[in-house]
N, C-alpha and C positions, 0 to 999 in steps of 0.2 A: 815337735809336731810341724810337718812343712807343707801340708796340704791345704789350703785355705778353701773351704765352701762359699758359694755366691748367699747370698741372704735367701733367694729362692731355692736353695736345697734345704732350706731351713723346715720345711715341711716335705720330709723326704721320701716322696714317692712322685709318681709320674702322673699329672692331671692328663684326660682325655679331651676334656673340653666338652664333655658331655655331663650334664648336671644328673647326680643320682639321687634316685629315689628311696624313699626310707620304705622299707615292708610295712605292712599292717601289724599292728601290736598282737600278733597271736602267740600263743603259747610256744609253737615252733621256733618263731622269731626270737622270742624273749630266750630260749634254750640256746640259739644260737651264738649270744653275747656269755654265754657262761666261758669263765676262763680266760677272756678278752680283756686286756687294760690298755689305758691311754698313758701314752710316755710324752714327756716334754723335756727338752734339753735347751741348757744355757750354752752357747758358744760365745764364750765371754772374749776369745782372742779374734773371733770374727764381728764381734757386736752385733750379735744374732741370736735368735733363738729357733728351735726345731721341734717338730712334732711329728709324732709317729704312733704305734700301736705294737703290741705285745701279745704273746700266747703264754699261759700259766703252764708251766709243765709239771711244778710239785707245789704240795700245800705249803711247805714252807718258803716259796718267794722265788724258785728258778724261773725266771723267764726268757723265752726264745724271741727274739725279733731280726731285722734285717740289721747288717753293720753299717749301712749307709744312713740308718735311724741316729745312732749314736756316734757317728764319726765326728771327731772333732769337740765333742762335748766335754764341757768342763764340769757341769753337775747334771745329774740324771734324775728326773722325779717321775714316780710312777703312780697313776690315781685307778683304783679298782671301781669302776663305776657304780657297780652294784651296791655297794657300802660306802662311797665315797672316800674311803681310806686312802692316805697320802704316803708314800714311801719314797724315800732316797735307796737310789740304786748303786750300786758298784758294778763295774765290768769284769765277769770272770775270765771272757776270754773273746776272741773272735776271727772269723776266717775272711780274709781280704779278697780272696779269689771266689767264693760261692757266696759271699754277702750275708754271710751268719754272726750273729752275736749273742752272747749268753750272759744276762745280768743277774745279780744276786739283790732281793729286795731287804733292806734292812730291817730286823724285827719283824719279820712276816711270819704269819701262822695261820693255818686252817683255811688257806685260799682256796676256792672252787678252782679247779682245773680243767682246762680243756680235753677233750676225747679225740686221740690220734686215729685215722682211719689208715688205709694202705694205698698209696698212692701207685702202686705198682700195677693195682686192679682197674685203674681209671681208663677210661675208653672215650675216643671223640663222640661227643655227643652228649655226655653225661652231664645232667643238671648240676649247677654249683651255686654257691652263695660265697659272695665277699662280705666280710665285717673289717671295719676300720674306723679310726678316728678321723672321719673326712674333713680335709682342709684345717686340719686342727683345731677344729671346733668344740672340742671338751666333750663330744659324746658320739657312741657307736652308730653309725649307718650301716645299712644292709643293702647290698644290689645283687640282684640274680641273673644268669646266664647258664651258658654251657660251655663244656670244655670244647675249643675248637682245633688245638693240636697238641701234639705230645712231642717231648725231646726235642724241643725248639731251642736255637739259640740267637742272641742279641748281644749287639755290642753297646757300650755305654762310654762315652768319653766325658771325663771332669775337666775342671776347670784350669789345669795342668797342663791338658792336653794329651795325659794317659789315656790310652783306651782298653777297656776291661771286657772281657766277654764272660756273659753269665751263658751255662750251657744246661741243655736237659731241662728246659722249664716247661712249665704247663701253660699253655695259652688260652685264656677265656675272653669269652664276650661279656662277662660281668665288669662293669663300668668301676676303675678304679680312680680317685681324686688324689691331689697332695695331701698326705696325712695317712693314708691306707697302708702305707708301708709297714710291714711287720705283723699285720694283721692275717688270719687265717682265710684261706679259701675252704668252703665246708661242701662235703659231699650231701646226697638227698637225706641222709640220716643224721645230718649236723655232726660228722666226725671230719677233724681236720686233714685234709689232704694235700695241702699247700700254705706256704707262708706269701702271701701279695709282695711282691718285688719290684715291679716296674710297669709302666705303662706307655713306654716309649721304644721304639726300635733305636734311637741314634743317641738319646741323651735324657740320663737318668733325673736331671733336674729342670728339663722344660716341659711345659704342658704342650702335648701333641694329641690329635686325634688318633686312636687306633686301638690294638685288642690291649689286654692287660696280659701279663706273665706274674706267674707265681714257681717258687722252688719246691720240689716235691716234697712232701713232709717226711718221707723215709731216707733222704738225703739230709735233710736239715736235723732230723734226730741223730743221724749217725755223728754228725758234726758237734752237734750238743754234746753227745757221749764222750767225745774226743777231747773237747775241752774240759768238762768235767773230770774226766781221766788226767789232766794236765799233760797230754800230749802234744807238744808244739812241734811246728814243722815248719816249712816255707812259707804256707800260706795261713798257717794258725798261729796268733800269739795267746800265750797265756799271761793273765795278769795284768798289772798296771803296765802303762806306755812310757818308754824311756822318750825324754824331752830335751831339746836342747835349747829352744826359744828363738828360732829364727824361722822364717819362709824364705823360699828360693822361687828362682824364675829361671827358666832354660833360655839361652841365648847363644848367639853363634860363638861367644868365649866361652861357654860353659855353664856351670851351674853356678848363677849368680846370687848372692844374698838380698833380698829384696826387703826385708825389715828384720829387726831385732828386739826381741819382748825386752823391756826395760827390767833390770835384775835378774834375767835369766841367767842360766849357764853360759849362753853363749855371749852375752853381753858382758859378763864379768871376766871372760876369757879375753875381751876386746875386739870380738867381731864386729865389722861395722856392714851397713849398706853399703852394696857394690863389690865387696869382696869375691872372690871367685873361689869357690872349694874345688881342689883337685885330687884329693884323698883321705881317707878316713882308716885309721889303723894301717896304712901303708897301702891299701887297694885303690887303685887309680877310680875316680868318681867322674865319668863322662856325661851323666844325664841323671835326672831326677829318679828315674827307675832304680838306678844302681843304688844312689843314696839311700833312698827308702828300703830297700832290700836289706843292706847292710846296717840300718838302724832297728830294722822290725826285728832283729834277733837279739837286741839290746834289753835290760831292763834297768830300772830307776836304780842309781847306786853305782852302776859300771861307768869306768872311764874309757875315754876314747879320744885319739889323737886326729885334729883336723889339719889337714894341710890347705893352704890357700894362699892366692896371690893378692895382694892389697891392691888398693887403686893406684899407687904409685908405681906399682909393676914389682913389688918387692914379694920374694917366696916368704911365707913365715908358717908355723905352725903354732897350735894351740892343745892343751889336753884338758878335756872336759869333762867334769863329774856330771853323769846325766841325772836328770830329777824325773819326778812324775808329771805327766802330761795328758792331753786328750788322745783317745783312742786314733788310730790311723783310718 
């Protein structure tokens, strides 16, 4: 895992600086929480924790959420608010471009599922309701608003400097706060028409004022189906994530190792802070994006040969057997 998420990312959604107000506990409001779960993750390599929201797709415990909710997680715990039951979750797969991840709750059965709507039928002005684990508080909070735009695109910059563009999003005036990511955006009938993903035009991890954004549910479910079918792609990773055990920084000299996890494959191979990575399996590594792309297709148990220049300027290489680590 090369990416390091700031502690502010721990509540993986975008704050809008506007206090969300809980709706009255009417029958309709209670029904809106059906099939919505709380997600808590431990980011042990970051010495941090994270919180978000998920949507139950099957009674057997398949849950969809945002990829940025579980990115970097070493453990994932999911709570069903209605029953207070707590489950460990494993990552079935995730899409790093469309920000969708699929989880499997261990030992889950007879869960209440959310009802999917049709995001293609949305119109600007349609009333919507957002539900989420606001501020990671361990309770579902609902806010209301309207669709204020369709097919919107936003750019998000992470702590590595990499810029990701999320496309074809639903824009809404329903207020989102940290922790809401992965929760449902509901239509007037209580059907899920989007997955709350962002509340900022610029940075996924910074609280700013502005509209909220959601991934259309039709798109999210198509990605979920691809993941369930075990069909990997350039943006979709299936199963456990390969892990070398180091972080990197971009510098004028190239991709520099910033830290090495003790007892990790990288540590055992003799890599050290300050070494500059030059190749992976013979392919030139000029920046973080190239390195991430090459590793993305790998799985635990695969071997890779890493070329690097040490701090004395010596060209070296190391063969590393990848182990299992946090999702990207």
